[in-house]
C-alpha positions in Angstrom: -14.9 11.9 11.0 -17.8 9.6 10.2 -20.0 10.7 7.3 -17.9 13.8 6.3 -14.7 11.8 6.1 -16.3 8.9 4.3 -17.7 11.3 1.8 -14.2 12.8 1.3 -12.9 9.3 0.7 -15.6 8.5 -1.9 -14.9 11.8 -3.7 -11.2 11.1 -3.7 -11.7 7.6 -5.0 -13.7 8.8 -8.0 -11.7 12.0 -8.8 -9.6 12.1 -12.0 -6.0 12.8 -11.1 -3.2 14.2 -13.2 -0.7 11.3 -13.7 3.0 11.4 -13.2 5.0 9.5 -15.9 5.3 6.0 -14.5 5.5 3.9 -11.3 7.4 1.2 -13.0 10.8 0.5 -11.3 13.5 2.9 -12.3 15.8 0.8 -14.6 18.9 2.4 -13.0 17.9 1.4 -9.5 15.6 -1.6 -10.0 16.0 -4.6 -7.6 14.8 -8.2 -8.0 15.5 -11.6 -6.6 18.3 -11.9 -4.0 19.1 -8.2 -4.3 15.6 -7.2 -3.4 15.5 -9.7 -0.5 18.8 -8.2 0.8 17.5 -4.7 0.5 14.4 -5.6 2.4 16.5 -7.0 5.2 18.7 -4.0 5.3 15.8 -1.6 5.5 15.4 2.1 4.7 12.5 1.3 2.3 8.8 2.2 2.0 6.8 -0.8 0.9 3.3 0.2 -0.3 0.7 -2.6 -0.8 -2.7 -2.3 -2.5 -5.1 -4.4 -0.4 -5.5 -8.0 -1.5 -8.4 -9.4 -3.6 -11.9 -8.2 -2.8 -15.5 -9.2 -3.3 -16.3 -7.0 -6.4 -20.1 -7.7 -6.0 -20.1 -5.1 -3.1 -19.1 -1.5 -3.0 -18.6 1.5 -0.6 -21.5 3.6 -1.7 -23.7 3.2 1.4 -20.9 3.3 4.0 -21.4 5.8 6.9 -17.8 5.9 8.0 -14.6 4.0 7.9 -15.7 1.6 10.6 -18.9 0.6 8.8 -17.5 -2.6 7.4 -20.9 -4.0 6.5 -21.3 -1.4 3.8 -17.8 -1.6 2.3 -16.3 -3.8 -0.4 -14.6 -6.6 1.7 -11.7 -8.9 1.2 -12.7 -12.2 -0.5 -11.6 -15.5 1.0 -8.9 -15.6 -1.7 -7.7 -12.1 -0.6 -7.5 -13.3 3.0 -5.5 -16.4 2.0 -3.2 -14.3 -0.2 -2.5 -11.8 2.6 -1.6 -14.6 5.0 0.7 -16.1 2.4 2.4 -12.8 1.8 3.0 -12.4 5.5 4.6 -15.8 5.8 7.0 -15.0 2.9 7.9 -11.6 4.4 8.8 -13.3 7.7 10.8 -16.0 5.9 12.7 -13.3 4.0 13.5 -11.7 7.4 12.6 -8.3 6.1 13.3 -5.5 8.5 10.3 -4.6 10.7 9.0 -1.1 11.2 5.8 0.9 11.3 2.7 -0.7 9.7 0.3 1.9 8.5 -3.0 1.2 6.7 -5.9 3.1 5.2 -8.8 3.1 7.7 -11.0 1.3 5.2 -11.9 -2.2 6.5 -10.3 -4.1 3.6 -6.9 -2.4 4.0 -6.8 -2.8 7.8 -7.7 -6.5 7.4 -5.0 -7.0 4.7 -2.4 -5.3 7.0 -3.4 -7.3 10.0 -3.3 -10.6 8.1 0.1 -9.8 6.7 1.8 -8.2 9.7 -0.4 -9.1 12.7 -0.9 -5.4 13.4 -1.8 -2.1 11.7 -2.1 1.6 12.7 -5.0 3.2 10.7 -4.0 6.5 9.0 -6.5 8.7 7.2 -3.6 10.4 5.4 -3.6 7.5 3.1 -7.0 8.3 1.6 -7.6 12.0 2.2 -7.1 14.1 -0.9 -6.7 17.9 -1.2 -6.2 20.3 -4.1 -2.5 19.3 -3.8 -3.2 15.6 -4.2 -2.4 13.3 -1.3 0.1 15.3 0.8 -0.1 12.9 3.8 0.7 9.9 1.6 3.4 11.8 -0.2 5.0 12.5 3.1 5.1 8.8 4.0 6.9 8.2 0.7 9.5 10.9 1.0 10.3 10.8 4.8 13.6 8.9 5.2 13.4 5.5 6.9 16.3 4.4 9.1 18.5 1.4 8.2 17.2 -1.7 9.9 13.6 -0.6 9.5 11.1 -0.4 6.7 7.8 1.5 6.5 5.0 -0.9 5.6 1.9 0.8 4.1 -1.4 -0.8 3.0 -3.6 1.4 0.9 -5.5 1.7 -2.3 -4.7 1.8 -6.0 -6.0 5.3 -6.8 -4.0 7.3 -4.3 -0.8 5.5 -5.3 -1.4 6.0 -9.0 -2.2 9.7 -8.3 1.2 10.2 -6.8 3.5 7.7 -8.6 1.7 7.2 -11.9 0.7 4.1 -13.9 0.7 1.2 -14.2 -2.1 0.7 -11.7 -1.3 -1.6 -8.8 -3.2 -4.9 -8.9 -4.9 -6.1 -5.8 -2.2 -7.4 -3.5 0.6 -5.9 -5.5 3.3 -4.0 -3.7 5.6 -1.2 -4.8 9.0 -0.8 -3.1 10.2 2.8 -2.8 13.4 4.3 -1.6 13.1 7.9 -0.3 15.8 10.0 -1.8 16.7 13.6 -2.8 14.2 13.5 -5.7 11.4 12.5 -3.3 11.4 8.7 -3.9 12.4 6.1 -6.4 10.4 3.0 -7.2 12.9 0.2 -7.1 10.6 -2.8 -7.4 7.0 -4.0 -7.8 6.1 -7.3 -6.3 3.0 -9.3 -7.3 1.3 -11.4 -4.6 2.7 -14.7 -5.9 6.2 -13.3 -6.2 7.0 -13.0 -2.5 7.5 -16.7 -2.1 10.4 -16.6 -4.6 12.2 -14.1 -2.4 12.5 -16.7 0.4 
């Protein structure tokens, strides 16, 4: 895994990807406010976060593997505080629990653990093939049972490659409903908007 997998991540992060039309919420299925809170409680959704704010003075160029946190761009103190606040709001909303998956990069794992208290690292979130990001696409399209949500913390580039622009801001989430077309984006939630769902 180490150097070869890290190299694959860096290549994927810098690769130009063909863009689908848009990852803005589908107007026919968009959810906000109380309706979004109720849907999160009911479950059956995939909620994809981009990691929260990072220290942009550092980068991943020298990293030797996913566990080499010293040579990756880390969360900033602001990013850590934001992740904790998002977690408090999600618990206050009483959103359905479920699997918590995160890119194995240190900033994504830390974001997930600060929000949810746990995370399972999954290289499928960052590994790219000629077909794009098939592992991540599978997480978006596989149905989720009622009473559960699939919580995913990853990066902006893989999400945009699959779902299209606009690019996720740091800490922003996209709420997807798996369906016969693959998935439908029903909401996008900025970090500061979670509190309003309480």
